[in-house]
C-alpha positions in Angstrom: 13.0 -53.6 33.9 13.4 -57.3 33.4 13.9 -59.2 30.2 10.2 -60.8 30.3 8.6 -57.6 31.0 10.7 -55.8 28.1 9.8 -58.4 25.8 5.9 -58.1 27.2 5.7 -54.3 26.4 7.6 -54.4 23.3 4.9 -56.8 22.1 2.3 -54.9 23.3 3.5 -51.6 21.4 4.1 -53.8 18.0 0.6 -55.1 18.2 -1.3 -51.8 19.7 0.7 -48.6 18.5 -1.6 -46.1 19.7 0.0 -45.5 23.4 -2.7 -42.4 24.1 -6.2 -42.6 22.7 -8.5 -41.0 25.1 -11.8 -42.8 25.1 -13.8 -45.1 27.2 -15.5 -47.1 24.4 -12.8 -49.6 24.2 -11.9 -50.1 27.5 -15.6 -50.6 28.3 -15.8 -53.3 25.7 -13.0 -55.2 26.9 -13.6 -55.1 30.6 -17.3 -56.2 29.6 -15.8 -59.2 27.6 -13.7 -59.9 30.9 -16.8 -60.0 33.2 -16.5 -56.2 34.3 -13.6 -56.7 37.0 -13.6 -53.1 37.7 -17.1 -53.7 39.5 -15.6 -56.3 42.1 -13.0 -53.9 43.7 -12.4 -53.0 47.3 -13.2 -49.2 48.0 -11.6 -47.0 45.5 -9.8 -43.9 45.8 -9.3 -42.2 42.2 -7.1 -39.4 41.9 -6.4 -36.9 39.1 -4.3 -34.0 38.5 -1.6 -32.4 36.8 1.0 -32.1 39.5 0.9 -34.0 43.0 -1.0 -36.8 42.0 1.4 -39.7 42.4 2.6 -38.3 45.8 -1.1 -38.0 46.9 -1.7 -41.8 45.7 1.7 -42.5 48.0 0.2 -41.0 51.1 -3.0 -42.7 50.5 -1.3 -46.2 50.4 0.9 -45.2 53.3 -2.0 -44.6 55.5 -3.9 -47.3 54.3 -1.2 -49.5 55.0 -0.6 -47.8 58.4 -4.0 -48.5 59.3 -3.2 -52.4 58.7 -5.4 -52.6 55.1 -4.0 -54.5 52.4 -3.8 -51.8 49.4 -3.9 -52.6 45.5 -2.4 -49.6 43.7 -2.3 -48.3 40.0 0.1 -45.6 39.0 1.7 -44.4 35.6 4.1 -43.8 34.3 6.9 -46.1 35.6 10.4 -45.1 36.4 12.6 -48.3 36.1 10.3 -51.3 36.0 6.9 -51.6 34.2 5.9 -53.7 37.3 5.9 -50.4 39.4 2.3 -49.5 37.6 0.7 -52.3 39.4 1.1 -53.0 43.2 -1.0 -56.1 44.4 -2.3 -55.8 48.3 1.3 -53.9 48.7 3.3 -55.9 46.6 4.3 -55.0 43.0 3.1 -57.5 40.7 5.3 -60.2 39.4 6.4 -60.8 36.0 4.4 -63.9 35.9 1.3 -62.6 37.0 1.6 -59.5 34.6 2.3 -61.8 31.7 -0.6 -64.0 32.5 -3.1 -61.1 32.9 -1.9 -58.8 29.7 -2.3 -62.2 27.9 -5.9 -62.9 28.9 -6.9 -59.5 27.9 -5.1 -60.2 24.7 -6.7 -63.4 24.2 -10.3 -62.0 24.7 -9.3 -58.6 22.9 -8.4 -60.8 19.9 -7.4 -58.3 17.3 -9.9 -55.3 18.2 -8.5 -51.7 18.7 -7.1 -51.5 22.1 -4.1 -49.0 23.3 -1.1 -50.1 25.2 -2.3 -48.2 28.5 -5.8 -49.8 28.2 -4.5 -53.0 27.9 -2.3 -52.5 31.1 -5.1 -51.1 32.7 -7.7 -53.8 31.8 -5.0 -56.2 33.2 -4.6 -54.2 36.3 -8.6 -54.4 36.8 -8.4 -58.2 36.3 -5.9 -58.8 39.0 -7.2 -56.6 41.4 -10.5 -58.3 41.1 -8.5 -61.6 41.6 -6.4 -60.6 44.6 -8.0 -60.0 48.0 -7.4 -56.2 49.4 -9.1 -53.8 51.6 -8.6 -50.5 49.3 -7.9 -49.6 46.0 -6.0 -46.6 44.8 -6.4 -45.2 41.1 -4.0 -42.6 39.6 -5.4 -41.1 36.4 -3.1 -41.6 33.4 -3.9 -38.6 31.5 -6.8 -35.8 31.9 -9.5 -37.7 33.6 -13.0 -37.7 31.8 -11.7 -40.2 29.1 -9.0 -41.9 31.1 -9.2 -45.8 30.8 -9.4 -45.4 34.9 -12.5 -43.3 34.7 -14.8 -46.7 34.5 -15.1 -47.0 37.9 -18.7 -46.1 38.5 -18.9 -45.3 42.5 -15.5 -44.8 43.9 -15.5 -44.2 47.6 -13.8 -40.8 47.0 -12.1 -38.9 44.3 -9.2 -36.5 44.4 -8.0 -33.6 42.3 -4.5 -32.2 42.9 -3.1 -29.3 41.6 -3.7 -28.4 38.1 -1.3 -26.4 35.5 -0.6 -26.3 32.0 0.5 -29.5 30.5 -0.4 -31.8 27.9 -2.1 -29.1 25.9 -2.2 -31.1 22.6 -4.6 -33.6 24.7 -6.5 -31.7 27.3 -6.8 -28.1 26.0 -5.0 -24.7 26.0 -6.3 -23.1 29.1 -6.8 -23.9 32.9 -10.3 -24.1 32.4 -10.2 -26.8 29.7 -7.9 -29.0 31.5 -9.5 -28.5 34.7 -12.6 -29.6 33.1 -10.8 -32.6 31.8 -9.6 -33.3 35.4 -12.9 -32.9 36.8 -14.3 -35.5 34.5 -13.7 -38.1 37.4 -16.2 -36.5 39.8 -19.2 -39.0 40.2 -22.9 -38.3 41.4 -22.9 -38.1 45.1 -19.1 -39.2 45.7 -17.2 -36.8 47.6 -14.0 -35.0 46.1 -11.1 -33.5 47.7 -8.8 -30.8 46.3 -5.9 -28.6 47.3 -4.5 -25.1 46.1 -5.9 -24.4 42.6 -5.7 -21.4 40.2 -9.0 -19.6 40.3 -10.0 -20.4 37.0 -9.3 -24.1 37.8 -11.2 -24.1 40.8 -14.3 -22.5 39.3 -14.6 -25.4 37.0 -14.1 -28.1 39.6 -16.9 -26.3 41.9 -19.3 -26.2 38.7 -18.6 -29.9 38.0 -19.2 -31.0 41.5 -22.5 -29.1 41.9 -23.6 -30.4 38.7 -23.0 -34.0 40.0 -24.5 -33.2 43.8 -20.8 -34.3 44.8 -19.6 -33.0 48.1 -16.5 -30.6 47.6 -14.0 -30.5 50.1 -11.8 -27.5 49.4 -8.5 -26.5 51.0 -9.4 -23.7 53.4 -12.8 -23.9 53.0 -14.1 -27.6 54.0 -10.7 -28.5 55.2 -7.4 -26.8 56.0 -3.8 -27.8 56.7 -0.7 -25.4 57.9 2.7 -25.9 59.3 3.5 -25.7 63.1 6.5 -25.8 65.0 6.5 -29.4 65.3 4.4 -30.8 62.0 1.2 -30.1 60.4 -2.1 -29.1 62.0 -5.0 -30.5 59.7 -8.7 -29.2 60.5 -12.4 -29.9 59.1 -15.5 -29.3 60.7 -15.5 -32.5 63.0 -11.9 -33.0 63.6 -8.4 -31.5 64.4 -5.5 -33.6 63.7 -1.7 -33.0 64.9 0.1 -34.5 62.0 3.9 -35.1 61.6 6.0 -33.1 58.5 5.5 -35.2 55.6 8.4 -37.6 54.6 8.1 -36.4 51.1 10.1 -33.1 50.8 9.0 -29.7 50.0 6.1 -27.5 51.2 3.9 -28.5 48.2 3.9 -31.9 49.8 1.5 -30.4 52.5 -0.8 -29.6 50.2 -0.7 -33.3 48.7 -0.8 -34.8 52.0 -3.9 -32.7 53.1 -5.7 -34.1 50.0 -5.0 -37.4 50.7 -6.5 -37.0 54.3 -9.4 -35.5 53.4 -10.0 -38.0 50.7 -9.6 -40.9 53.1 -12.1 -39.3 55.9 -14.5 -38.6 53.1 -14.2 -42.5 52.3 -15.2 -43.5 55.7 -12.8 -46.3 55.8 -12.4 -46.0 59.7 -9.0 -44.8 59.7 -7.8 -43.1 62.9 -5.4 -40.4 63.4 -2.8 -42.4 64.4 -2.5 -44.4 61.1 -2.9 -41.0 59.3 0.2 -39.6 61.3 2.0 -42.8 60.8 1.3 -42.8 57.0 2.1 -39.3 56.5 5.5 -39.8 58.2 6.4 -43.0 56.3 5.0 -42.6 52.6 7.8 -42.9 49.9 7.4 -41.9 46.3 10.7 -42.0 44.0 12.1 -39.0 42.0 10.2 -36.4 43.9 12.9 -34.2 45.7 14.6 -37.6 46.3 17.9 -37.8 47.7 20.1 -40.5 46.1 22.9 -42.3 47.5 24.2 -44.6 44.9 27.2 -44.7 42.5 26.1 -41.2 40.7 26.0 -39.7 44.4 29.3 -41.3 45.4 30.9 -40.0 42.1 30.5 -36.4 43.8 33.0 -35.2 46.3 32.6 -36.1 49.9 30.0 -33.8 51.5 28.0 -33.2 48.7 24.2 -33.8 48.0 22.7 -35.4 45.0 18.8 -34.9 44.5 16.5 -36.2 42.1 12.8 -34.8 41.0 10.5 -35.7 38.1 8.8 -32.4 37.8 8.7 -31.3 34.0 5.7 -28.4 33.5 5.2 -25.1 34.9 3.7 -26.2 38.2 6.4 -28.6 38.7 9.0 -25.8 38.3 7.0 -23.6 40.4 7.5 -26.2 43.2 11.2 -26.8 42.7 12.1 -23.5 42.5 10.2 -22.6 45.9 12.0 -25.7 47.6 15.3 -24.6 46.0 14.6 -21.1 47.8 15.2 -23.0 51.2 18.7 -24.1 50.2 20.7 -21.0 51.4 23.7 -22.7 53.0 25.4 -23.8 49.9 25.6 -23.7 46.0 23.1 -25.5 44.1 23.8 -26.7 40.8 20.9 -27.9 38.4 20.8 -30.4 35.9 18.0 -30.6 33.4 16.7 -32.7 30.6 13.3 -32.6 29.3 10.9 -34.3 27.2 10.0 -32.9 23.6 7.2 -30.7 23.3 7.2 -29.7 27.1 7.3 -26.0 28.0 11.0 -26.1 28.9 11.1 -22.2 29.2 8.1 -22.2 31.6 9.5 -24.9 33.5 12.9 -23.4 33.9 11.8 -19.7 34.8 11.1 -20.3 38.8 14.2 -22.5 38.8 17.2 -20.0 37.4 17.3 -17.7 40.1 18.1 -20.4 42.5 20.7 -22.3 40.3 24.5 -21.7 40.8 25.2 -23.5 37.5 22.5 -25.1 35.1 23.4 -28.1 32.8 21.3 -29.3 30.0 21.3 -33.4 29.3 19.8 -35.9 27.2 20.6 -39.6 28.3 21.2 -41.9 25.5 18.1 -44.0 27.0 15.8 -41.2 27.6 12.4 -41.5 25.8 11.7 -38.6 23.6 14.5 -36.3 25.2 14.7 -32.8 24.1 17.7 -31.7 22.2 20.3 -30.2 24.6 20.5 -27.2 22.4 16.8 -26.5 22.7 16.9 -26.7 26.5 20.1 -24.2 26.3 17.9 -21.7 24.2 15.0 -22.2 26.6 17.2 -21.1 29.8 18.0 -17.9 27.5 21.5 -19.2 27.1 22.2 -19.8 30.8 22.4 -23.5 30.5 25.5 -25.3 29.7 25.6 -28.7 27.5 26.1 -31.7 29.5 25.5 -33.2 27.4 24.8 -36.3 29.7 24.4 -36.6 33.4 27.9 -38.1 34.1 29.4 -35.5 31.9 27.5 -32.8 33.8 28.4 -34.0 37.3 32.0 -34.4 36.1 32.4 -30.9 35.0 30.6 -29.1 38.3 33.1 -26.6 40.1 34.3 -28.2 43.2 35.6 -25.1 45.0 32.9 -25.6 47.8 30.7 -28.2 49.2 27.1 -28.1 47.1 23.9 -29.8 46.2 22.8 -31.1 42.8 19.3 -31.6 41.6 18.8 -33.4 38.7 15.0 -32.7 37.2 12.9 -32.0 34.4 11.2 -35.5 33.3 10.3 -38.8 34.7 11.9 -40.3 31.9 15.1 -38.9 32.8 14.6 -39.4 36.3 14.2 -43.2 35.4 17.5 -43.4 33.6 19.1 -41.6 36.8 17.7 -44.0 38.9 19.2 -46.9 37.0 22.6 -45.3 36.9 22.6 -44.7 40.4 21.3 -48.1 41.2 18.3 -47.2 43.3 15.3 -49.1 42.2 11.9 -48.5 43.2 10.5 -51.0 45.1 
C-alpha cells in the first residue's frame, strides 16, 4: 500500500469507525446525493458466496477481457494495496483517482454516518460511472442482502458460490440462515447461477429464486461441468463447451469456473466459446493456491516449493485438504495463521491428515491475528509454534525435498506476499 493510500484509509477509519454495519439505508442515501452512479454502470455481474466468490470474479473478468471487453471489478478485502479493490476498465485505480473519489463522497456526505466499506463502495460506483467500460463485476463484501453492493437494482446476472459456516456473528448460526443472506442478492427476473451447495443452503436459494421469478441455474441440473483427460466439459441445454483446465489450482476451481460460465451465458453478453476458454485458462487470483517464487520461496532449499492460500473457514479447509491429498510425491509442511474469532479447529480438521508437520504463526503486521497458542490448541496439540512465518520456514526438517503451504487468513496472505515481494497487479 502506498503512503498516500495508507493515509487515506487511516483518515476514513478515524472519521468512520464502523468497518461493518449491515444496512442499505446509508449507502442509498449517499448514492442518491451523488446522482445515483450505480444506475449508470455497464452490465453488472453480482457475486455472493462464502468461498470462491473472488475466484469466480477472476474468471468472469478474464473471460470478459479475452472477449475484448473493458471490465470494471470491485472486490474485498485487498491483500497488499487498498487499490486492489477497484479495477477500472482493466487497470487498478490510481492513488490520485481513489483520493479524488473518496474526497467527493466525504464532501457530499458531510458528517452523516457512513462506514468505511460504504465510503469505498460509493467511491467505486462513482469511478465506475465516470469511466467507460463494457462489463462490471461486483463481489459482495459480507452476506448479500444488506451488503453495500446490493443497491444495483437490475444486474445482468447474479452468482452464488459455495456456502459454508462463516461470519456467524453477522449472518446467522445455520447454513440456512447464511444462505438466506447470500440469496438476498437475487433480483426479480434476473438469472442466478450457483454451483455445488449443501442441501440446506440450496433449498433456501431455490425458494428465494422462485419467490423472485429468477431463473435458477444449478450445477448438475441446468448446467454441468466435468473433468476430461484434456480439460473440462461444460454443458447446458443449448451448448456443449470444451474448455481447458482452469489456471487456478484445485478441483474446487472447476465449480467456480462453471458458475462464471453459467452467469456470463445467462447475461447474454455475446461472448463466444473461444473467449470463454481463453479466460478460464488465463485467470489470475493471488493467494488462492498460488505458488510463490520470491524472497520467502528462495529461502527454502533448492527443489522445494512454497504455496499460499487465503482459505480460512470450514469450506476453505475442506478445499485445501482435498488439494493436499493430490500431493503424494513428497511431504507437505503446513504453516497456519488465522484471524481471531474464526473456527480454527473446523478449518484445520481436513488438513491435519495431509501435513507432515504443522506450524502455528502470527505475523507482527497481521490484522486481528489469532494467538499462536490458540491455533496449537485447536490442532489438538499437533501444531508447533512458529511463531512467525520466517521462523517456521527456517525450522522445517530438511531431510528430503518438500512442499510448504501457508494458509489460514487473507490478512496473513497479504503479509506473506509483501515478505515474498510478490505484489498483486
